C-alpha positions as CSV (number, residue, x, y, z in Angstrom):
1,X,-2.9,-3.2,-13.0
2,X,-3.4,-1.5,-16.5
3,X,-0.7,-0.7,-18.9
4,X,2.1,1.7,-18.2
5,X,2.9,3.7,-21.2
6,X,6.1,2.6,-23.2
7,X,8.3,5.1,-25.0
8,X,11.3,3.9,-26.8
9,X,12.8,2.1,-29.8
10,X,11.0,-0.7,-31.6
11,X,9.7,-1.9,-35.0
12,X,6.9,0.6,-35.5
13,X,7.8,1.3,-39.1
14,X,4.3,1.9,-40.6
15,X,3.0,3.9,-37.7
16,X,6.1,6.0,-37.6
17,X,5.9,6.6,-41.3
18,X,2.1,7.6,-41.1
19,X,2.9,10.0,-38.2
20,X,5.5,11.7,-40.7
21,X,3.1,12.1,-43.4
22,X,0.4,13.3,-40.9
23,X,2.8,16.0,-39.8
24,X,1.7,18.4,-36.9
25,X,-1.8,17.0,-36.9
26,X,-0.6,13.5,-36.2
27,X,-1.9,11.6,-33.2
28,X,0.7,9.6,-31.2
29,X,2.0,6.4,-32.9
30,X,0.4,4.4,-30.0
31,X,-3.1,5.6,-31.3
32,X,-2.1,4.9,-34.9
33,X,-1.1,1.4,-33.9
34,X,-4.4,0.8,-32.0
35,X,-6.3,2.0,-34.9
36,X,-4.6,-0.6,-37.1
37,X,-6.1,-3.2,-34.9
38,X,-2.6,-4.9,-34.7
39,X,-2.8,-5.6,-30.8
40,X,-6.0,-7.6,-31.0
41,X,-5.0,-11.2,-31.6
42,X,-2.3,-13.8,-32.2
43,X,-1.8,-15.8,-35.3
44,X,0.5,-18.9,-36.3
45,X,0.7,-18.7,-40.0
46,X,0.8,-22.0,-41.7
47,X,1.1,-23.5,-38.3
48,X,4.8,-22.4,-37.9
49,X,5.3,-18.7,-38.2
50,X,4.0,-16.6,-35.0
51,X,2.9,-13.0,-34.8
52,X,1.3,-11.3,-31.8
53,X,-1.3,-9.8,-34.2
54,X,-4.8,-10.8,-35.4
55,X,-5.4,-14.0,-37.3
56,X,-5.5,-13.3,-41.0
57,X,-4.2,-9.7,-40.4
58,X,-1.4,-8.0,-42.2
59,X,-0.5,-4.3,-42.2
60,X,-2.2,-3.7,-45.7
61,X,-5.4,-5.0,-44.3
62,X,-5.6,-2.6,-41.5
63,X,-4.8,0.7,-43.5
64,X,-8.3,1.6,-44.8
65,X,-9.9,1.1,-41.5
66,X,-7.2,2.9,-39.5
67,X,-7.1,6.0,-41.7
68,X,-10.9,6.3,-41.5
69,X,-10.9,6.1,-37.7
70,X,-8.0,8.6,-37.3
71,X,-10.1,11.1,-39.7
72,X,-7.6,10.8,-42.7
73,X,-7.7,9.7,-46.3
74,X,-4.8,9.1,-48.9
75,X,-4.5,7.8,-52.4
76,X,-3.1,4.4,-52.8
77,X,-1.4,2.9,-55.9
78,X,0.6,-0.2,-56.5
79,X,1.7,-2.7,-59.3
80,X,3.0,-2.2,-62.7
81,X,6.4,-2.8,-64.0
82,X,9.5,-1.1,-62.6
83,X,9.6,1.8,-65.1
84,X,6.1,2.5,-64.7
85,X,6.3,2.4,-60.8
86,X,9.4,4.7,-60.9
87,X,7.7,7.2,-63.1
88,X,4.6,7.2,-60.9
89,X,7.0,7.8,-57.9
90,X,8.7,10.6,-59.5
91,X,5.5,12.3,-60.4
92,X,4.3,11.9,-56.8
93,X,7.5,13.3,-55.4
94,X,6.8,16.6,-57.2
95,X,4.0,17.1,-54.9
96,X,5.9,16.2,-51.6
97,X,7.1,13.1,-49.6
98,X,5.6,9.6,-50.4
99,X,4.7,6.9,-48.2
100,X,6.4,3.6,-49.5
101,X,5.7,0.1,-48.5
102,X,6.0,-2.8,-47.8
103,X,9.5,-3.0,-49.0
104,X,12.0,-5.8,-48.4
105,X,14.2,-4.7,-45.6
106,X,17.2,-6.8,-46.6
107,X,17.7,-4.6,-49.6
108,X,17.9,-1.5,-47.5
109,X,21.8,-1.5,-47.5
110,X,22.1,1.7,-45.6
111,X,21.1,-0.6,-42.7
112,X,24.2,-2.3,-41.2
113,X,24.2,-6.1,-41.9
114,X,21.6,-6.0,-44.8
115,X,23.1,-7.7,-47.9
116,X,20.1,-9.3,-49.4
117,X,16.4,-10.5,-48.8
118,X,15.6,-11.4,-45.3
119,X,11.8,-11.8,-45.8
120,X,11.1,-8.8,-43.5
121,X,8.6,-6.0,-44.4
122,X,9.3,-2.4,-43.8
123,X,7.9,1.0,-44.7
124,X,9.7,4.3,-45.4
125,X,8.9,8.0,-46.4
126,X,10.8,8.8,-49.5
127,X,11.6,12.4,-49.8
128,X,13.6,12.9,-53.2
129,X,15.4,10.9,-56.0
130,X,18.6,12.7,-56.8
131,X,21.5,11.6,-59.0
132,X,20.6,8.1,-58.9
133,X,20.0,7.9,-55.1
134,X,16.8,7.9,-53.1
135,X,16.6,10.0,-50.2
136,X,14.4,8.8,-47.4
137,X,13.3,9.0,-43.8
138,X,13.7,5.3,-42.7
139,X,11.9,4.9,-39.3
140,X,14.2,2.1,-38.4
141,X,16.6,5.0,-37.1
142,X,17.9,6.5,-40.2
143,X,16.6,10.1,-41.0
144,X,17.8,11.3,-44.5
145,X,19.2,7.9,-45.4
146,X,20.4,7.6,-49.0
147,X,20.3,4.3,-51.1
148,X,21.1,3.6,-54.6
149,X,18.1,3.4,-56.8
150,X,18.7,0.0,-57.9
151,X,18.7,-1.3,-54.3
152,X,15.5,0.9,-53.4
153,X,13.5,-0.6,-56.5
154,X,14.6,-4.3,-55.6
155,X,13.3,-3.5,-52.0
156,X,10.2,-1.9,-53.3
157,X,9.4,-4.9,-55.5
158,X,8.5,-6.8,-52.3
159,X,9.1,-10.1,-54.1
160,X,10.3,-12.0,-51.1
161,X,7.6,-10.9,-48.7
162,X,4.6,-13.0,-47.5
163,X,2.1,-10.3,-48.3
164,X,2.0,-7.1,-50.2
165,X,1.9,-5.9,-53.8
166,X,4.8,-4.7,-55.6
167,X,5.5,-0.8,-55.7
168,X,2.9,0.0,-53.2
169,X,2.7,3.8,-52.1
170,X,0.3,6.3,-50.7
171,X,0.2,9.9,-51.4
172,X,-2.2,13.0,-51.2
173,X,-2.7,12.5,-47.4
174,X,-5.5,14.7,-46.2
175,X,-7.4,15.1,-43.0
176,X,-11.2,14.7,-43.4
177,X,-12.3,14.8,-39.8
178,X,-10.9,16.6,-36.7
179,X,-11.0,14.1,-34.0
180,X,-9.5,13.9,-30.5
181,X,-7.4,10.9,-29.8
182,X,-10.1,9.6,-27.5
183,X,-12.6,9.7,-30.4
184,X,-9.9,8.0,-32.7
185,X,-9.8,5.1,-30.2
186,X,-13.4,4.7,-29.9
187,X,-13.8,4.7,-33.6
188,X,-11.3,1.9,-33.8
189,X,-13.0,-0.4,-31.4
190,X,-15.4,-2.1,-34.0
191,X,-12.6,-3.2,-36.2
192,X,-10.6,-4.4,-33.2
193,X,-13.6,-6.5,-32.0
194,X,-14.0,-8.1,-35.6
195,X,-10.1,-9.1,-35.7
196,X,-10.2,-10.3,-32.1
197,X,-13.2,-12.6,-33.0
198,X,-11.3,-13.8,-36.1
199,X,-14.1,-12.9,-38.5
200,X,-11.8,-11.2,-41.1
201,X,-9.6,-14.3,-41.9
202,X,-9.0,-13.9,-45.6
203,X,-7.0,-16.7,-47.3
204,X,-4.8,-18.2,-44.7
205,X,-2.4,-21.1,-45.5
206,X,-3.4,-24.5,-44.4
207,X,-2.6,-25.3,-40.7
208,X,-2.9,-21.7,-39.6
209,X,-4.2,-21.0,-35.9
210,X,-5.3,-17.9,-34.0
211,X,-5.5,-16.7,-30.6
212,X,-5.3,-19.3,-27.7
213,X,-5.0,-22.2,-29.9
214,X,-2.1,-20.4,-31.6
215,X,-0.6,-19.7,-28.3
216,X,-0.9,-23.4,-27.1
217,X,0.6,-24.8,-30.4
218,X,3.6,-22.4,-30.2
219,X,4.2,-23.5,-26.6
220,X,4.2,-27.2,-27.8
221,X,6.6,-26.3,-30.6
222,X,9.3,-24.6,-28.5
223,X,9.1,-26.6,-25.3
224,X,11.4,-29.4,-26.4
225,X,13.9,-26.8,-27.8
226,X,13.2,-23.9,-30.2
227,X,14.9,-23.9,-33.4
228,X,17.4,-21.3,-34.4
229,X,15.1,-19.6,-37.1
230,X,12.0,-19.4,-35.0
231,X,14.0,-18.1,-32.0
232,X,15.5,-15.4,-34.2
233,X,12.1,-14.3,-35.4
234,X,10.8,-14.1,-32.0
235,X,13.5,-12.4,-30.1
236,X,14.4,-9.9,-32.8
237,X,11.0,-9.0,-34.0
238,X,7.8,-10.8,-32.9
239,X,8.0,-10.3,-29.2
240,X,9.3,-6.9,-29.3
241,X,6.6,-5.4,-31.5
242,X,3.8,-7.6,-29.9
243,X,4.5,-6.5,-26.5
244,X,4.6,-3.0,-27.4
245,X,1.4,-3.0,-29.6
246,X,-0.5,-4.8,-26.8
247,X,0.7,-2.4,-24.1
248,X,-0.4,0.4,-26.4
249,X,-3.8,-1.3,-26.5
250,X,-4.1,-1.4,-22.9
251,X,-3.2,2.1,-22.3
252,X,-5.6,3.3,-25.1
253,X,-8.5,1.0,-23.6
254,X,-7.7,2.7,-20.3
255,X,-8.0,6.2,-21.7
256,X,-11.5,5.4,-23.0
257,X,-12.7,3.9,-19.7
258,X,-12.5,0.3,-20.8
259,X,-10.8,-0.8,-17.6
260,X,-11.6,-4.4,-17.5
261,X,-10.4,-4.8,-21.1
262,X,-7.3,-2.6,-20.2
263,X,-6.3,-4.8,-17.4
264,X,-6.6,-8.0,-19.7
265,X,-4.6,-6.3,-22.5
266,X,-1.8,-5.2,-19.7
267,X,-1.6,-8.8,-18.6
268,X,-1.1,-9.9,-22.3
269,X,1.6,-7.3,-22.9
270,X,3.5,-8.5,-19.7
271,X,3.3,-12.0,-20.7
272,X,4.4,-11.4,-24.3
273,X,7.3,-9.3,-22.9
274,X,8.2,-11.8,-20.4
275,X,9.1,-14.2,-23.5
276,X,12.2,-12.3,-24.3
277,X,14.6,-13.4,-21.6
278,X,13.8,-17.0,-21.6
279,X,14.0,-17.3,-25.3
280,X,17.3,-15.2,-25.6
281,X,19.0,-17.5,-22.9
282,X,17.5,-20.8,-24.2
283,X,15.0,-21.4,-21.3
284,X,12.4,-22.8,-23.6
285,X,10.3,-24.5,-21.1
286,X,9.8,-21.4,-19.2
287,X,8.8,-19.6,-22.5
288,X,6.3,-22.4,-23.1
289,X,4.7,-21.9,-19.6
290,X,4.3,-18.1,-20.3
291,X,2.5,-18.8,-23.7
292,X,0.2,-21.2,-22.1
293,X,-0.7,-18.5,-19.5
294,X,-1.2,-16.2,-22.4
295,X,-3.6,-18.4,-24.2
296,X,-6.9,-17.8,-22.4
297,X,-6.6,-14.2,-22.4
298,X,-7.8,-13.7,-26.1
299,X,-11.2,-15.0,-25.2
300,X,-11.3,-13.1,-22.0
301,X,-10.5,-9.8,-23.9
302,X,-13.1,-10.6,-26.4
303,X,-15.7,-11.3,-23.8
304,X,-15.3,-7.9,-22.2
305,X,-15.0,-5.8,-25.4
């Protein structure tokens, strides 16, 4: 069976933020996510932190290739001190909304339960700065959210994240090529293959593992009993976003006639999604069995792509 399209909530912050900036010409968020190459692989960063996305990948590494495949361009800027960054943001807002991120989600105190850094990245669209407050569309589920400027600047500094440059933003979004969604998916395949083959690894911490080896190692880690921090990361973020991303890859691959690849990706998505219940209820042996079934699918997918 190939993938069945999923529509619903989930941590798709940068894809949703891009869709807002693209406006009426935006492709679906599933196509944006496909173009980011995020579904094509697995990594265990430093041998301990799992993500169901490619080895060596982070969102910033996918932006340029994704925009090119989608037929869009934008101007990126980052760095500088707080005062310089704020002045840059205010100047950009005079021309329209601004795409912002990564930011530290724990400083976004309009979200219930956020009281300080949680080492979680996020992306938002800032609409205005008024009376010492930032007005934004937060794709976590908070349109027109307001946040005190001090909290926003602390979030935007991104000091507690494992990737990202402080005060990063994108402006001047412009469509440079009119493409159908099918053409966008096809244009995204070369980058997907490179990431799945683990050729764009960058500077990974020692002990990092990718694809099947990462899945096998994670199974070994959780089988005797998953620790609370790892369990929380998996059930609140990594499994949810991973299953959705890979399912989007399956439906996208099917749309462009890559049926064998679509079947493998659909099996991956189902296996990743199947981790949620056993991890929530503490059936860690079952979760380990699922991960071992997932491990060989990365080589299988690469072979057919």
